LUMDO-473040 format. One line per 2 residues: their letters; for each residue x, y, z of N, C-alpha, C. Coordinates in pm, 1 decimal. Each point is the difference from the previous one (the first is absolute). Example, Ala and Ser with C-alpha at 12.3 -4.5 7.8 and 13.67 -1.06 7.14 Angstrom:
<rs>
AS	1319.0:-569.0:780.0:-89.0:119.0:0.0:90.0:120.0:0.0 | -35.0:105.0:-72.0:82.0:119.0:6.0:-77.0:109.0:73.0
</rs>
This chain:
<rs>
XX	6321.1:15122.4:10021.0:95.8:-131.1:-81.2:45.1:103.0:-166.1 | 70.9:15.1:-51.5:23.8:7.0:-159.0:-35.8:-52.3:-59.4
XX	29.9:-137.0:29.6:-16.8:-101.7:-72.9:-152.8:-111.9:54.7 | -51.3:2.9:-60.1:-205.2:-52.2:11.7:67.0:-149.0:6.4
XX	-121.7:-58.1:166.0:19.9:-154.7:16.7:13.1:-49.4:-106.1 | -38.0:20.0:-137.5:-56.7:-85.7:-80.6:201.8:-95.1:-28.6
XX	26.8:189.7:-76.3:109.6:-42.1:-35.5:137.9:-68.3:75.8 | -22.1:67.3:94.5:123.7:-61.0:115.4:-84.1:-148.3:50.9
XX	-107.8:-18.5:-75.8:5.1:-98.8:90.9:16.8:-168.7:-110.8 | 32.2:61.7:-167.4:67.1:-58.8:-14.0:143.9:-26.7:-90.5
XX	43.4:152.2:32.7:112.7:-19.3:69.6:124.4:-76.9:97.2 | -104.2:0.9:121.3:32.2:-79.0:107.0:9.8:-113.1:-36.3
XX	-58.4:-21.2:-40.1:-63.3:-190.6:-42.2:66.4:-44.1:-165.7 | 66.6:119.6:-54.6:52.9:-72.9:-65.5:67.7:-98.8:-53.9
XX	96.4:6.3:77.1:93.1:-199.3:0.1:-75.2:-117.3:-6.0 | -154.9:-0.4:100.3:-78.6:-134.1:72.8:-34.3:51.0:-169.1
XX	-55.6:69.1:-78.3:-119.3:25.0:-97.6:92.7:-72.6:-150.0 | 126.7:52.3:2.1:49.2:-27.4:-101.5:9.6:-168.8:-22.1
XX	31.9:-89.0:175.6:43.1:-110.6:36.7:-162.3:-91.3:19.9 | -87.1:42.5:-79.7:-116.7:-26.0:21.2:-20.5:-57.1:-181.2
XX	-48.2:180.0:-55.4:41.6:-44.6:-149.8:88.2:-66.9:-58.0 | 177.5:-4.3:27.2:35.1:-97.0:-2.8:-2.2:-185.5:-9.0
XX	-52.3:9.0:90.1:-45.1:-146.6:43.9:-105.2:-36.5:-28.8 | -78.4:114.6:-29.6:-112.1:-88.1:-49.4:6.6:-27.4:-146.3
XX	-31.0:113.2:-105.8:111.3:-14.7:-94.5:49.1:-77.8:-39.1 | 99.9:-38.2:56.1:95.5:-160.3:-72.5:-47.9:-72.7:43.6
XX	-122.8:-14.9:126.3:-37.6:-177.2:31.8:-118.3:-8.9:-119.6 | -97.1:89.3:-78.1:-150.4:-2.9:-98.3:164.3:-22.4:-113.4
XX	63.1:88.0:-49.6:92.2:-38.2:-104.8:58.1:-149.8:2.4 | 62.5:-39.7:106.3:77.7:-153.5:6.2:-152.7:-92.8:-17.7
XX	-126.1:-36.5:58.2:-65.3:-98.5:-19.0:-70.3:17.3:-116.6 | 21.1:132.4:-38.2:-142.5:25.0:-161.4:133.0:-119.4:-121.5
XX	59.7:74.6:20.1:95.5:-107.2:-74.0:15.2:-166.8:-3.7 | -32.1:22.9:58.9:6.6:-186.1:42.7:-150.2:-54.3:-18.2
XX	-88.8:100.2:-101.6:-77.5:-29.7:-90.5:9.3:-147.7:-129.9 | 92.0:44.2:-104.1:63.0:-72.3:-107.7:-3.0:-171.9:36.9
XX	66.2:19.3:141.1:16.3:-125.2:96.4:-141.3:-95.1:60.9 | -87.7:86.2:15.4:-136.0:-53.5:90.6:-91.9:-77.6:-136.3
XX	82.4:129.1:-77.2:-124.0:-56.0:-174.1:-32.3:-108.1:-10.8 | 146.2:14.0:-31.6:34.1:-177.5:-72.2:4.9:-83.9:77.2
XX	100.4:-14.0:135.9:-30.6:-97.2:82.7:-64.4:-18.8:143.4 | -73.5:84.2:42.3:-78.5:38.0:183.5:-121.8:-43.8:-92.5
XX	-97.4:-4.6:-67.8:-79.8:-34.2:32.2:-95.1:-122.4:63.0 | 141.8:-119.1:-116.6:56.0:-151.0:71.1:5.3:-34.9:153.8
XX	71.1:138.3:70.3:10.0:-77.3:122.8:-106.9:42.4:92.6 | -50.7:133.0:-35.7:-132.3:17.0:61.6:-65.3:-93.1:51.9
XX	-30.1:-130.2:-98.2:-116.2:-38.1:1.3:0.1:-91.1:130.5 | 172.0:37.3:45.9:38.6:-158.8:104.2:-118.7:108.3:168.4
XX	1.5:154.6:-26.3:-74.8:18.7:171.8:-101.9:-17.1:-42.2 | -49.3:53.4:153.7:-141.9:-82.7:9.1:-120.1:116.2:-62.2
XX	-97.9:-78.9:-35.3:-134.6:113.4:-91.1:-4.5:89.5:105.3 | 33.5:-31.0:141.8:-69.3:149.3:70.9:83.3:124.7:-12.1
XX	161.6:-54.3:-17.1:112.5:106.3:6.3:-0.7:59.6:-141.4 | -50.4:-58.6:-98.4:11.6:45.1:-180.2:-142.7:100.2:21.1
XX	-99.8:-8.1:18.8:-119.3:77.5:-35.6:52.0:125.9:135.9 | 49.8:11.3:61.6:8.0:89.7:176.8:85.0:79.5:-91.4
XX	112.1:-24.5:-63.9:87.0:41.2:-43.3:57.2:56.7:-197.5 | -152.7:-86.0:-33.0:-49.7:28.6:-114.5:101.8:-53.8:-69.3
XX	91.5:-134.3:-2.1:107.6:-81.5:-68.4:-2.6:6.2:-140.1 | -185.5:-16.3:-85.1:0.4:-77.6:-70.7:39.9:54.1:-69.0
XX	42.5:61.0:-49.1:23.2:174.4:-93.9:119.3:-12.3:7.1 | 159.7:-33.2:5.0:57.1:2.3:27.0:81.7:19.8:-157.7
XX	-72.0:-29.9:-94.6:46.8:20.3:-177.4:-0.1:151.7:-53.9 | -85.6:58.8:30.4:-60.4:119.5:-9.1:112.4:99.9:56.0
XX	56.3:100.4:-67.5:62.0:90.8:79.3:-95.4:116.6:148.8 | -125.5:7.9:-20.2:-45.4:64.2:50.7:-43.5:-120.9:132.2
XX	-36.8:-105.6:-35.7:-57.9:-112.8:85.4:149.0:-2.8:108.8 | 125.4:9.9:-69.7:116.6:-88.6:77.4:-6.2:133.8:72.6
XX	-4.4:128.9:-28.0:58.6:163.9:90.3:-107.5:17.4:110.7 | -145.6:-26.3:-62.0:-68.4:19.6:75.4:-20.6:-166.2:103.8
XX	96.2:-80.8:55.3:19.7:-117.4:134.1:127.9:15.3:-4.8 | 66.1:57.9:-22.0:125.5:58.8:73.2:44.8:134.5:46.8
XX	25.6:42.3:-88.8:36.6:92.4:-34.2:-45.6:62.7:134.5 | -54.9:92.4:-107.4:-154.6:135.6:-6.9:-139.9:-93.2:142.2
XX	62.4:-108.4:15.2:-103.7:-84.3:37.3:50.2:-78.1:156.0 | 137.7:32.8:19.9:4.9:-64.1:122.7:127.8:108.2:28.7
XX	83.3:6.1:-38.4:179.3:57.9:59.9:-7.2:175.3:29.9 | -95.4:34.2:-151.3:-40.2:157.7:-14.6:-93.3:69.3:151.0
XX	-104.8:-77.5:-8.6:-71.0:45.7:121.4:45.2:23.9:99.5 | 57.7:-123.4:50.9:68.8:-55.4:118.9:131.3:132.7:11.2
XX	17.3:54.2:-84.7:167.6:86.9:34.9:-145.5:122.1:3.8 | -94.3:45.2:-96.0:-85.6:146.4:34.1:-10.6:-33.2:117.3
XX	-123.1:-67.8:103.9:26.7:-95.7:137.5:113.8:136.5:72.6 | 97.9:-89.2:-12.7:98.4:59.4:78.0:30.3:99.3:8.4
XX	34.2:75.1:-123.9:48.6:128.6:-45.5:-159.6:94.7:57.2 | -104.0:4.2:42.1:-119.7:68.7:16.9:41.6:-42.9:160.0
XX	-26.5:-98.0:78.3:60.9:-6.0:126.5:76.8:69.7:31.0 | 116.6:-37.7:-32.5:148.6:81.9:40.3:28.9:127.3:-32.2
XX	-43.1:42.0:-59.5:-43.2:178.5:-58.6:-132.7:81.5:70.4 | -124.7:-81.3:56.9:-93.8:38.3:22.0:57.7:-28.0:196.9
XX	21.8:-65.5:40.1:40.7:-9.0:144.9:80.8:101.3:25.6 | 100.9:65.7:-24.2:133.4:74.0:31.8:-124.6:131.3:-88.8
XX	-96.2:49.0:-105.7:-38.9:116.1:61.3:2.7:71.8:57.7 | -85.0:-55.8:117.4:-33.2:124.0:148.3:49.1:-98.6:109.0
XX	-44.5:-119.0:-20.7:81.1:-45.7:177.3:145.7:-78.5:11.1 | 112.7:28.2:-79.9:99.2:-9.5:-75.6:35.8:163.0:139.7
XX	-7.8:80.1:-81.8:-24.2:145.3:81.2:-24.0:-14.8:121.3 | -140.3:0.6:96.3:-45.8:-62.1:54.5:90.4:-44.1:68.3
XX	41.1:-128.3:-27.0:107.2:-95.3:124.0:110.6:98.2:-20.3 | 32.3:11.8:-75.5:240.8:53.1:15.5:-75.4:152.9:57.9
XX	-136.1:47.6:37.1:-1.9:87.6:84.4:33.0:142.9:-90.9 | 30.6:-11.3:-94.8:17.6:129.1:-67.6:-147.5:44.0:-56.1
XX	-74.1:-12.9:-11.2:-150.3:59.9:-38.1:-57.1:81.9:57.2 | 46.6:42.0:147.9:-76.4:122.0:34.7:108.5:127.7:-24.4
XX	134.0:-12.2:-41.3:83.6:51.4:-100.1:-60.3:66.7:-134.9 | -42.6:-109.0:-32.8:-83.8:25.3:-184.3:-18.3:78.7:38.0
XX	-166.3:-15.7:114.5:-127.2:69.1:0.8:36.7:115.7:29.8 | 115.9:50.8:43.8:34.2:105.2:59.3:-25.6:128.1:-107.3
XX	29.1:-32.9:-97.0:23.3:63.9:-143.1:-75.6:8.3:-38.6 | -52.7:112.6:-65.8:-126.9:32.2:-99.9:-150.0:-127.8:-116.7
XX	71.2:-62.7:107.1:-128.8:-116.2:-56.5:-47.0:-35.9:5.5 | -120.3:-59.0:-29.9:-135.5:-92.1:134.7:46.3:-123.4:-47.4
XX	-81.1:-85.2:79.0:24.0:-159.8:4.0:-71.3:-24.0:-189.2 | -119.4:60.1:8.9:-35.1:-43.3:-110.4:29.1:-1.8:-86.6
XX	163.8:165.9:-71.6:51.6:-20.8:-95.5:85.5:-133.1:1.8 | 106.8:6.6:154.9:46.4:-80.3:-6.0:-5.4:-140.9:-50.9
XX	-149.7:-58.3:85.1:-25.8:-136.2:-107.4:-35.1:40.5:-170.9 | -51.2:62.4:-41.3:-20.1:32.7:-130.4:125.5:-8.8:-78.6
XX	111.9:82.3:92.8:112.6:23.5:-132.9:82.7:-203.1:11.5 | -13.3:3.1:114.5:86.4:-156.7:45.3:-86.2:-108.1:-138.6
XX	-151.6:28.9:79.7:-70.2:-43.7:-127.2:62.7:-6.2:-167.2 | -50.6:111.7:-84.7:74.7:38.9:-62.6:154.1:-82.7:-43.3
XX	109.8:41.9:102.3:125.0:-46.7:-9.7:4.6:-167.0:-83.9 | -141.6:-85.0:120.5:-67.1:-186.6:-13.3:35.4:48.0:-102.6
XX	-79.9:58.3:-41.0:-94.0:-33.3:-153.8:104.2:15.2:-166.3 | 56.1:97.0:21.7:140.8:7.8:-100.3:98.3:-66.6:16.8
XX	8.0:-72.3:84.4:74.1:-116.0:63.4:-20.2:-140.9:-83.3 | -168.1:12.2:4.5:-52.9:-113.6:-10.6:53.6:17.1:-185.0
XX	-96.4:120.2:-57.7:31.6:25.7:-141.0:106.8:-82.8:-86.3 | 124.8:66.4:77.6:135.3:-3.5:-42.2:31.0:-148.6:-33.6
XX	-23.0:-33.7:121.2:20.6:-180.7:-45.8:-108.0:-33.6:-59.7 | -84.4:2.8:-0.7:-82.5:-61.3:-119.5:30.2:52.7:-118.8
XX	63.6:136.7:-55.5:-17.5:30.8:-134.1:198.1:-53.7:-9.8 | 10.3:-59.6:133.2:167.8:-113.2:-53.7:14.0:-67.2:-53.1
XX	-138.1:-92.5:90.4:-8.6:-118.3:-63.7:-79.6:-14.1:-117.7 | -82.0:97.7:-124.9:-99.7:22.7:-80.3:130.2:4.8:-78.2
XX	138.0:101.8:43.9:60.6:-22.8:-131.7:78.0:-87.8:-26.6 | 57.6:-27.9:139.7:45.0:-177.6:-10.1:-48.1:-109.4:-47.6
XX	-135.8:-24.0:-36.8:-49.0:-89.4:-48.8:-26.6:58.8:-217.0 | -42.2:105.4:14.2:60.6:68.1:-117.7:154.4:-44.7:-118.1
XX	63.7:-47.6:92.0:125.8:37.8:-50.0:66.2:-132.8:-3.9 | -131.0:-124.7:81.9:34.1:-111.6:-19.3:-98.9:-52.0:-109.9
XX	-119.0:21.9:-9.7:-94.3:3.8:-85.3:86.5:-131.7:-78.5 | 53.9:18.9:-98.6:-27.7:-43.9:-162.9:101.9:-116.9:49.0
XX	161.2:71.5:79.5:80.8:-199.8:13.5:-83.1:-63.8:108.0 | -108.4:9.2:86.8:-14.6:-91.2:127.0:-181.6:-8.2:-82.6
XX	-34.3:-22.1:-175.6:-99.5:-12.4:-65.9:-115.0:48.9:69.9 | 9.4:80.4:55.3:-137.3:85.1:109.6:-61.6:57.4:-125.2
XX	17.6:40.3:-157.0:-48.9:69.5:-45.3:-195.4:24.0:-42.2 | -71.3:-105.4:99.4:-110.7:-46.9:-77.5:-79.1:91.6:139.5
XX	71.2:26.5:108.8:2.4:77.6:108.4:29.6:176.4:-62.3 | -135.0:109.4:-41.7:45.9:167.4:-83.3:68.5:-4.0:119.6
XX	40.1:140.9:-16.6:41.1:80.3:76.2:-62.0:87.2:75.8 | -165.7:46.8:-78.4:-52.8:-18.6:129.8:-35.1:-49.7:105.0
XX	-6.6:-93.2:-66.2:-73.3:-154.6:92.8:64.7:-31.5:117.9 | 141.0:65.2:7.8:76.0:5.1:67.8:28.5:60.6:101.0
XX	-64.9:192.8:-22.0:37.9:62.2:41.7:-131.6:3.9:95.7 | -84.8:-73.0:-58.0:-126.8:-21.4:86.2:8.0:-81.6:106.3
XX	105.8:-51.5:46.5:-22.1:-106.4:93.1:68.4:56.3:89.0 | 186.1:78.3:-67.4:56.3:62.5:99.2:-83.4:127.0:58.5
XX	-103.9:62.4:-99.2:-87.0:86.8:98.1:-55.5:-5.7:137.9 | -20.5:-142.9:-8.9:-80.3:-57.0:110.8:89.2:-77.3:87.8
XX	147.5:-24.9:-27.4:81.1:-27.5:75.9:0.5:125.4:99.6 | 82.5:131.7:-52.7:-28.5:85.6:118.0:-84.1:46.5:56.6
XX	-155.0:16.5:-57.4:-118.7:-18.7:66.7:-6.8:-73.9:146.0 | 58.5:-132.6:-8.6:-6.7:-158.1:98.8:136.1:87.0:60.0
XX	91.4:34.3:-8.6:113.4:48.1:114.1:-88.7:147.1:45.1 | -67.3:111.2:-86.1:-43.5:69.1:116.2:-133.5:-46.1:98.0
XX	7.9:-95.5:-48.1:-142.6:-4.5:7.1:77.4:-65.6:208.1 | 58.4:-101.5:-34.0:74.8:-48.8:128.3:53.0:132.6:44.2
XX	55.6:113.4:15.6:110.5:73.7:20.5:-122.6:63.9:78.1 | -91.7:13.9:-41.5:-130.4:108.7:82.0:-48.9:-88.3:102.9
XX	-7.7:-102.0:-51.3:-29.9:-72.6:130.4:49.1:-53.2:130.9 | 115.8:55.5:-42.5:186.6:-1.5:86.2:-26.7:130.7:65.5
XX	-3.4:166.0:-52.3:-107.7:106.7:38.9:5.1:-17.8:64.6 | -170.3:-61.9:76.8:-118.0:28.9:31.5:61.8:-93.4:158.9
XX	44.8:-91.1:-63.2:14.4:-57.2:151.5:107.3:109.6:45.2 | 95.3:38.5:-60.5:87.1:10.9:62.3:-25.7:138.9:75.1
XX	-40.4:109.1:-145.6:-139.6:88.3:140.4:-69.3:-23.1:111.5 | -41.9:-113.5:23.8:-143.6:-19.9:100.6:137.4:-92.0:74.8
XX	128.1:-74.1:1.2:73.5:-48.6:67.0:84.8:128.7:24.8 | 113.5:-8.7:-62.6:137.7:88.3:38.3:107.3:-149.4:-24.8
XX	-45.9:-115.3:38.9:111.5:-133.3:-14.8:27.9:11.0:-117.4 | 137.8:-31.2:-55.4:23.7:-22.5:-132.5:27.4:-178.2:0.1
XX	38.0:-85.8:137.3:-23.2:-79.8:-34.8:-139.1:-110.9:-26.8 | -72.0:50.8:91.1:-203.3:-33.4:6.0:-13.0:30.9:-137.1
XX	65.5:115.1:-25.9:-49.5:61.1:-191.1:69.7:-71.4:-137.6 | 88.6:-81.6:-0.5:58.8:-94.6:-32.2:-57.0:-138.2:-40.8
XX	13.0:-66.7:141.3:-80.7:-76.0:64.3:-208.8:-50.5:-90.0 | -38.3:70.5:36.7:-92.5:50.5:-23.5:-58.4:16.2:-147.7
XX	71.2:51.5:-58.6:-9.0:45.9:-155.1:27.7:-130.5:-41.8 | 84.4:-28.0:34.1:84.9:-151.4:-95.3:-128.1:-110.2:38.0
XX	-0.6:-34.9:119.0:-102.0:-55.5:8.7:-121.4:-51.2:-71.3 | -106.4:147.4:-19.2:-78.4:8.8:-34.0:30.0:-3.4:-137.9
XX	122.6:26.6:-102.9:32.5:-13.6:-146.4:7.8:-121.7:-31.5 | 45.9:-88.1:135.8:35.7:-187.1:-27.4:-202.2:-46.9:14.0
XX	-5.6:40.5:72.5:-161.9:-10.1:-7.3:-139.8:-0.3:-80.9 | 41.9:103.3:-71.1:-110.1:42.7:-97.6:53.6:-49.3:-132.3
XX	186.3:-15.8:7.6:68.3:-96.4:-160.9:-107.3:-201.9:77.2 | -41.1:44.9:71.1:15.9:-163.9:6.3:-144.1:-14.1:-29.1
XX	-68.6:94.8:25.5:-162.3:10.1:22.8:-64.6:24.1:-178.5 | 145.9:91.2:-99.0:-38.3:7.5:-152.8:38.5:-119.4:-54.9
XX	56.1:-131.1:92.3:67.8:-64.6:-93.9:-46.3:-183.4:35.0 | -50.2:36.3:115.6:-67.5:-173.9:23.7:-202.2:78.4:-23.5
XX	-24.2:107.5:71.0:-200.4:-47.4:-19.6:-53.9:-70.2:-84.4 | 91.1:36.4:-82.2:-90.7:-83.5:-63.9:-65.8:-137.8:7.0
XX	170.9:-38.4:4.1:35.5:-182.8:81.6:-94.0:-47.1:99.7 | -41.0:143.0:119.1:-24.4:-21.6:79.7:-173.1:-1.2:-13.0
XX	-45.4:42.1:-41.8:-149.2:34.0:-61.2:-49.3:112.1:-7.9 | 86.9:117.8:61.7:-46.9:99.8:63.3:109.6:109.1:-108.7
XX	-75.0:-3.9:-78.7:36.6:110.2:-124.1:-34.1:125.1:-12.6 | -81.9:59.4:119.0:-6.3:108.1:73.1:57.0:97.0:17.7
XX	70.2:-71.7:106.1:159.9:-6.8:85.4:66.7:70.7:-135.2 | 16.5:-10.2:-99.0:133.8:7.5:-106.0:9.9:206.0:58.9
XX	-154.6:1.8:-51.1:-62.4:149.5:-30.3:97.9:93.4:173.0 | -6.8:-59.1:72.9:40.9:32.0:63.6:187.1:68.2:8.1
XX	37.3:-65.1:-96.5:179.6:42.3:9.9:-14.9:-0.2:-161.2 | 133.8:109.2:71.5:86.1:127.1:-44.5:24.4:-29.7:-124.4
XX	47.7:-183.4:-68.0:96.1:-41.3:-38.8:-124.6:-68.1:-107.3 | -166.3:-42.7:-34.1:-85.2:6.1:-29.8:22.0:114.0:-116.5
XX	5.7:164.4:45.8:0.0:103.5:-88.7:105.9:-1.2:-71.1 | 110.7:-27.0:120.6:156.0:-8.9:-156.8:-36.8:-68.7:-71.3
XX	-3.7:-91.8:-36.9:40.7:-119.3:-79.1:-147.5:-116.0:-49.5 | -121.7:24.8:43.9:-101.1:-93.3:-25.3:-62.2:57.4:-121.4
XX	46.7:136.4:-17.4:-65.0:12.7:-125.0:110.2:-22.7:-149.4 | 78.0:-57.2:43.1:134.6:-61.1:-125.7:32.3:63.0:-132.5
XX	25.3:145.0:149.3:100.5:114.4:-105.2:48.2:-20.2:-101.1 | 112.2:-124.4:-6.9:57.1:-8.8:-72.6:-39.7:-91.5:-170.5
XX	-125.9:-12.7:34.1:-75.3:-109.7:-90.7:-96.5:142.0:-104.1 | -88.1:129.9:118.9:-98.2:50.4:-56.9:3.0:165.9:50.2
XX	169.5:26.3:-13.7:7.6:125.3:72.1:-39.7:62.3:154.0 | -31.3:98.4:-71.6:34.1:81.1:126.2:-187.1:-25.9:70.6
XX	19.6:6.7:175.4:-152.6:-47.5:16.5:-34.3:121.9:83.8 | -67.0:96.4:-90.5:-56.5:102.9:108.9:-73.1:4.4:93.4
XX	-96.1:-124.1:48.2:-96.1:-30.3:133.8:86.3:-28.3:160.2 | 168.3:-110.7:-94.6:30.5:-60.4:105.5:115.5:163.8:127.9
XX	47.3:67.3:-164.9:110.3:58.4:-39.6:-85.1:106.2:128.0 | -128.4:12.8:-29.7:-38.8:131.9:88.3:-65.0:-60.4:115.2
XX	-16.5:-130.0:29.6:-13.9:-13.9:216.7:127.4:-55.4:68.6 | 130.1:28.2:-82.7:147.2:-10.2:70.8:-35.6:143.0:40.7
XX	8.1:69.6:-82.5:-4.2:179.4:-18.3:-42.6:61.7:137.3 | -172.4:-66.8:14.3:-74.4:53.9:94.7:21.1:-87.6:100.2
XX	50.7:-123.7:64.1:32.6:-17.4:61.1:96.2:6.9:43.6 | 90.6:80.3:-82.1:167.1:96.3:128.0:-3.7:67.8:16.9
XX	-153.4:128.3:-125.0:-23.6:150.2:98.6:-89.0:-31.9:130.6 | -92.8:-110.9:-19.1:-74.6:-49.1:155.9:77.0:24.3:61.9
XX	120.1:-121.9:14.7:119.2:-3.8:141.1:60.4:128.3:-7.4 | 18.8:81.8:-58.2:77.1:117.9:0.0:-68.7:32.4:89.2
XX	-90.1:77.3:-72.1:-142.0:72.7:123.3:4.8:24.8:186.2 | -66.7:-205.5:-1.3:48.6:-41.0:93.9:75.4:9.1:93.7
XX	119.6:-37.1:-57.5:111.0:2.9:71.3:62.5:139.5:59.1 | -65.0:132.8:-98.3:67.9:138.7:24.4:-118.0:67.5:101.4
XX	-159.3:-9.9:-28.9:-62.4:14.7:138.3:59.9:-104.4:94.2 | 17.2:-115.1:51.3:72.4:-9.9:114.6:82.7:74.3:36.3
XX	121.5:-29.3:-82.7:53.1:95.7:46.3:81.5:134.9:39.6 | -135.9:24.4:-25.4:20.1:215.8:56.7:-141.5:-22.3:119.6
XX	13.0:-106.8:19.4:-146.2:-1.7:117.1:69.1:-138.8:95.3 | 143.4:-47.3:-61.3:32.4:-59.6:153.5:160.5:90.6:66.2
XX	-8.8:-17.9:96.4:111.6:125.3:116.0:125.3:-112.8:29.5 | 60.8:79.9:-146.6:117.9:-117.4:-35.7:101.3:3.7:157.5
XX	2.0:65.8:99.9:110.1:-11.8:55.2:-71.3:-68.9:173.8 | -155.9:-77.0:-35.0:-21.8:-123.9:80.9:100.6:-130.1:0.2
</rs>
C-alpha cells in the first residue's frame, strides 16, 4: 500500500474526527462560558442539592473557575465525550474490518497484524490529541471573556493533556477487546459499560467508604490530581499512558494468536 495504515486511517476517518473535534470543542466552550453566571448566583442554588450529591460531584467550589470547570466541563461533559470517542474509534480499529469482511483483504497487503494495530492505535492517539488541542485553544480563546484568568494556560494544557490520555486509554481498551473478539457492537458496549462503572467508582467510592476503588478508575488519574489547580501531574499521566500501552500490547498478542476465520 502506498499510504501507511496510519495516514489512511486518518484520511478515512477525517469526517468523524472533524465532527468529534467540533462537537467536543463547542461543548467545552459553551459550558465554560457559563462560569460568570454560576459564580454570581449558582452557589446559592447548589445549596439546595443533597449533601451527598454536592460532595460526589464537587459542587461546593463552583465560585472558583477551577472548581466550576472541574465539576462540570472537565469533570463530567468532556470525560464522557472522551470515553465515547475512544470506544467508538477503538471498536472500528480491527473489529469493524473483521465484521465487514475486509480484514482479510487488508492483511493480504504487506502489512502485519502488529503493524495494523499499532498504526491504527497511532491514528486514534493523533485524533485524541487533536481534539484535546482544539479544546485547549478554545479555552484560551474564551479565557478572558469568561473570567477564567485564574487558570493559567499551562494548567489548561495539563487538563487537556489528561483529556487526550483518557480518550486514548478507553480507545486502547476498545482495541484490545476488539482484537480478542472481533465483534464491534460488543466492543462498544463493553467499553462504554466499563467506562460508566469506573466513572461511578471515581465519583461515589468515597461516599461508600471504598476509597481504594477509585484507584482502579482511569477518571481518578484523569482529574483526581486537579490539573486545573496544580498543573501537570506526571504520575497520573504516566499511569494512563502505561495502562494504554499494556492494553494495546495485550490486544496485539491476542490478535496475532487468534484464528480470524473461526
